[in-house]
N, C-alpha and C positions, 0 to 999 in steps of 0.2 A: 872804261868804267867798270864797275868792278861786280858782279856776279851777288845779291841778298836772295837771304829767304824771304818767300811770302809771309805778309801779315796778315793774321784774321781776326786780332782782336778790336775790339768794339774800340772807337775813335777817343770817344768821350773818356770813356775810364782810363786810358790808355795815357792822355794826356794828363788828365788829374790825378794818377798815379805816379807820374816821371815826376810831377811838380813835388809831389811828398816825399818821394823816395831820394831825391836830389840832397834835399837838407840831413835825412837820415846817414845817408852815404857819407857826407862830409863831416858828420860827429863819428861815424865809424871809424874814420879814417884817422884822427887827431886823437881818440880815445882809445883806440881797436877792443870797443867792447862788443863785438859782435854784431853792429847794428847795421853796416856795411852789407850785410850777407842777406840780409829784410831787402834791405834797398835793394839792389842791386835784381834782383827778383822779378823788381816791377819794370825793371827797363825793357820790356821787348819793343816797345817803340823807337828804341833809337838807332840813329845810323852812327857807322864807325866809318870814319875817313883816314885813308893814311897820309902820312906827313913824312916822306920823305926827306926832305931839309933837316926834320930836329930828330930821326928815327924815331919817331913815334907816331899809334893809333889815337884819333881823337874824336870822342864821344860827342856827337853833337843832337840835341833834342832836337826835333823836326817840328815841334810843337812853339818852341820856344824861339830859335833859330840862335842857340846859344850851346857851348861846348860845356859838360859837365865834368871830364874825365881827359886825363890825358894818360896813354897811356905806354910807356916806355919798355920798344920791342926793339928796338936795333939801335947799331951805331949813325950817327948823324951822315947822310948824306946814303942812307940804303937804299937797295932796291926793294921795296914794300909790295906787295902784292895782297890785299885784304880781300876776306872771303868769311860773310856773316850769313847764320841760319838762326831763327830761332832759339837761346839761350846758348848760342854756341858762337865763337869767334877763330878763326882761324887766320894766322899771317903766318905766307910764304916770303921769308926774306932772302930773293935771290944773289944778295952778296955775300953773305954769311952762309948760304944754302944750308938752310933750316926749315922745317915745318912745325910752325907751333900752334897748338890748340888751348885758347885761353877758358879758364869756367866764370862766366859772366856774374857765378855767386859768390865769387870771390876776387875776380881779377887776378887772380894766381896762373901761371903755366900749368894745364892739368897735362901736359905730354908733346913731347918733341925728336924729332929725327930730322939725322943731319940725313942733304939730299944731295945731288949734283946743283954746282950753282949755276949761276947765270939764265939763260932759256934752257937749259937742257933739261929742265925740270917744270912740270905744268901739274897744279892741284886744280880739280876740278871736286865742289860741293853742293848736294842737292838733295832731294827726299830721300834717295835710296841711298845716301851713305858718303863718306870723304873717298877721293881716289886720288891716288900719286898715281906722275904720268913719267917715267925716265925715258927722257925719247930717245939719249943713245945707244942706252942699252933695251931698247923697243920692247919694253915691259908697262904693265898696268898692275898696279894693285890696289885692292881694298884695305883701310886702316880703318882703326878705332877711331871714331870722332871726338873722342876725348884724349884716349893714352896716345894715338897715333902709332899703336902696334899694327903690324900686319893681320888681316884676317883672312884665314884661307889660302884658297889658291892664287899666286900671283900669273896674269896672263902675259904669252909674248909672243910678238908678232915675227919673231923669226928674224928680226933684223932691226934698221934705225926706224924711226916714229916723228914722221914731220908735223901732224899736228892732231889732237885729240878734242874735243869737246862734250858734254854732257846735255842732252834733250832734257825739257822738262818732264819728259812721261818716264826718266830712267835709263833711256837708251843713249850709250856712250860709242859717238862714233869714232874711229880711228883710223886713219890716214898712214901708210908706211912709205919708207921711201921707195920702194918699189911701183911703187901708184895701185896700192891694193889696199881697197875699202872696207871694211870690217863694221859691223853692227855689235854691240856687247852688249848683256846684260844679266847684273850682277845676282846671283841665285844666293841669298841669305838661309837662314833655317839648317837641317844638318849640311847641305852641300856645300854651302859657301864658295862658290866657286863662280866662275863665267859661262856664261855660256856664249858660244860666238858661232854665227852661220859661215857660209862659204864667202870668201869674199870677191868682190867686184872687179875686176880688172879696169882702172881706167885712162881713157885716152885724154892725150894732155895734159898731165897732170906731174910735176915735180917736186921738188924737196921746198921751194917755195909757196905751195897751196897753201891757205890757209881757210878755215872752217867756221863759218857761223850755225850754232844749233838754234834750233824752235822748240814746240810746244813739241812736237814729230819730227824726227827726221833732221836734216842739212845741210848746207848751201855750201857748197865748194867756190872758192875764187883762185886760179890758177895762172899768175904773170907770165908765166913761162912762155904760152902759146895763147895768150890770152883767152881761157874758157872759162865758164860759167857752167855747173853744176849742181844740180839741186836733188836730193833722193829720200828716201825713206817718209814725204810726206804724204803720199799720195797722189802726185802731178810731178813724176820727174821732170826733169829740164835738164837740157844740155845744147848749150850755144857759143858762140863769141862773141868778145867784149873786148876791143885792139884796146881801148884803153887801159888794159890792165897790163902794165911794166912797171918792172920793179919792186919797190917796196909795196905792199900790200896793206893796210889796216882792218882788221874786222871792226864789227860790232861783237859785242860778248855774248848778246842773246838777240833773237828779233823773232816778229811772228814770220809764218813762211812764207808771205806773199809781198813780203816788203823788206828783204834782205840787205841791209846799205856795208860798202868798202870803201874806202878811202885810200886815193892814191897819188901822196903827195908831191911825189915825182913830178906827176904832169899836172896838179891841180884840181885832180876830178874825183867827183863820188859817183860810186856804180850802183844802181839801185835796180836789185832784181827782183821784180813781182811776178807776180801771179802766172803771166804767160807771155814777157817782154822783159827786157833788160834796158836800163835808161844812164848815160853815162852823161851828167850834169858835170858843165866848166864852170867850177864852184871859182876859179880862180880871175873871170870875167864880173864876179860879183863882192870882189876883194877878200876870196880866201886864197892864198896863193898855196899856201902849205896847209890841207888841211889833216885834221888830227882823227883817231879810231870815234867813229860815230855812235850814237845810241838812237835808239826807237823807241819814244815814249807818248802815248796817245796818239798814234797815226801820225805824228810827224817824227820826220828826222835831224837830229840836233848834231851837228858839227863844228867841234874845235878850231879856231883858224890859230894854227902856233906864231903866225907871222902878224898879226891882224888885233891880240889881244881881244877878241870876241868871239860868240859862238851864233853860227849861223841855224837858220832852220828850215828845214824844206818839206813840200808838199809829196805826196807818195807820185804825183805825176810830176815831178823834181822840181816844182815852181816855187815861188816862195812863200813859207807858210807863214809868217809873221815877223817884226822886226826884228832887227839883229840884238843878240845881247852882249854888252857893253861889259868887260872885264875890269875893274878898278884896280888891280896890280897885274904884273906879270909874274909868269913859271908856268912852269907845265899842267896842262890840264887833263883832267880825267873826269868823267862823267859817270854817277853816280845813283843808280834806281834802285830807289828803296823807302816802301810805307808810302807806296803811290806818291811819291815826290822824285821829283829830278834834281841833284843836287850837282853845281858845277864847283869841282874841288880845285882850287889853285894850289899847287905846291910852295910851301912854305908861307904861305898868304894870312892874313890876317881876319879877312874878309872872304866869303863864297857868293855865291848866287841860289836861290833855290826856286825850281821852277812850280809852280802848283799844276792839278790836273787840268787845269781850264786855260793853261797858256801864262797866266800870270807870274811876275818875279818877283821874289824881293833879296832884300840886301841879308846874309848873315853872318855871324861872327864866328869862325871858325877855329880862331886862335887867342888866347885871353890871357895877360899874365898871372888872374889871380885864380884860371883855374888847376885845382890840385893834378899833381901827377903823380900816379902810382907805378914804380918800377919793380915789376916780377922778379929781378934778379936774371934777367938777361944774359949774362955771362956766367951763370952757374946752372943755365936749363941741360936738364940732359940730352945727350945729342946719340942717338944710336942708328949706326949702321945699318942701309936697306940689306936682308938677307938675298942670298942666290937665288933664284927660283927653285932649284932642287932642293936646297934645304928647306925653305918652306911646304914644298911638297911632301917629303920626308915626316918634317912635323906633324903635319896635317892627318898623315896616315896613322902615326901616333894615336893622336889626343883622338880620333875618330874612332878608335878600337876601344877608349877609355869613356866618350860621349854617353851620357844617361839621359840627354833629355833635347828638343830641338833649344840652341839661342833663340829670343824671338828679336823680328827684325829690329833695326834701330830706327826710333823715332826721333824727332826733334824735342818732344817733352819730356824725353827717357833722360836728357842731358842733367836737366835741374833737378829730373827723382833722384838721379846719381848724386848729384853731389849732394842735395841733405843728408841720403841716407850716407852717405861716406862720414859728413860732420858729426851724424849723430850716433855714428858707429865711434867713431872715433871721442865723442865725450866721454862713450859708458865705458870704453875698453882701453881708453888711454891712444895705444898707438895703432890704427887699423891695419887690416892686411896688405892693402894698396899700398902704404907708406913702406910696409916693412919688405914688400917687393922692390920698393925703390932702391931702399936702402942696398939691399942683396946687388943692383946693380949699379950701385956706386953712384947712385943718383939723387939728387938735393930738390927740395922742393922751398925757396926761398920766401922769405915774408916783405910783402909789400914796404915802400919806403916810399917818402914823401918831397918835393924839391919843387923847385921854378927852373923856366926855361924861359926866356925874355923872348917874345915875337917879335914881327920886323917892325911893329908900330908905327906902322900906315895910318893914315886919316880913313872915314869913313868915305867911301863913293859917292854919297847923299851932298856932302859936304858939311854935315855937323861934326862937331866935334870929335877927336877918337873917343870910343867910350871907353869907363874903367871896369874891370869887372866886376862879379860882386865879392865881397869877403867870403869867407867859408863861411858865416854862421848866418845868411843874408840867402833868401830866394833868389831864384833866377829870376831877370825882368824878362819884359815882353819885347821879344822880337821887332823889327820896324816894320811896318805895314807892306801890305804888297803895293808894287810900284812898276812900271812895266816902259824900261827904258827905251831912248829910241835910236833906231838905226844908226 
């Protein structure tokens, strides 16, 4: 599951707006007349899905269940992690070792930085901003959500970091490889630094421990000694969970009283409730290899990588509904956005959307007719992360010259800053920001178009494979709600 920003816009207005905007976007892509900027600003209700197979991120309209844009962000086969907030899209390419922010008003790369590849880097996006965690260096940096440049002082754990998560209330929970747990708080304004209290030394925790964030606080799953611990929620918990052995796949976020994690080697899902821990043998119900779960409207959804389906569990561990069959094989991730859960099957033509009442419907995630935008992945600027001491020295110098406190970042500021930047470029030719990019040797390439054939498999309902709309046609209505049997 990929963490997504909360949506507060009125549903009716958004769904009408995205349909109107889709046609304008296509005209803008074809004629290059600036219409795309006006259209994309209405796309607040869109959901972005990663497609590692094709190195793309797919923009799917949750109202129609159809794709609108394919954004080329990496090479085919890349390991992509997608983060979305209102007006902002951040893609962490763990294969190439880049973190790139895309301006949704232009669908261009607004900023990018080089990071350690693989799982050595973790990106966290929330209302407090964008944070980059370097696990091997043991640092946490706040970066500008649009440019990805460092902001203020980088925090150091003094050793490697095992895991880090961001709670909804803005608390950053960081676990060091020495079993010390910190809660960090980012201070904006003139401080531009992290507040960190005294760390807590935990027992039974090792380098394989994973964290699940909540509205407040976090739950730790430690497979070394089979330990579960909860901190920062006002109801601390520490108990044994013998089934925690080997690899543990946690939910990306959950309520504090319903924290799930899958143990694929044991065929078990561990549910941490308010005062009890339940170990559910999902292998006994046809899910021998459970994947990373997600909690959606008090039900726990668990993908079964061996069985091409997703099962639903109630908080007490019982069955919460019929299994959700998947029409095509592939790696499964669960994406919660806009009060819908999307079952995203990598490389597949179709996916499944789960509505708040538990009903499901088939969606089209890949369509050959969907326009592809290439923001110039090979030419994105790549900035090496500065050393901690260099950032501290730079901040001291900037502090002496600071005349006013910078306002805290808000999601709405992203679109405002994009509008201001474009307005300034039209009036003055080349804006200050682009001049700074040239000084760094960076380039901001323009979009291109093209097509990339999808898998071309049939619809799971038995209907013929639908053909996507031509660029000048409005998007058709998606299939109606269905409820697959077990």
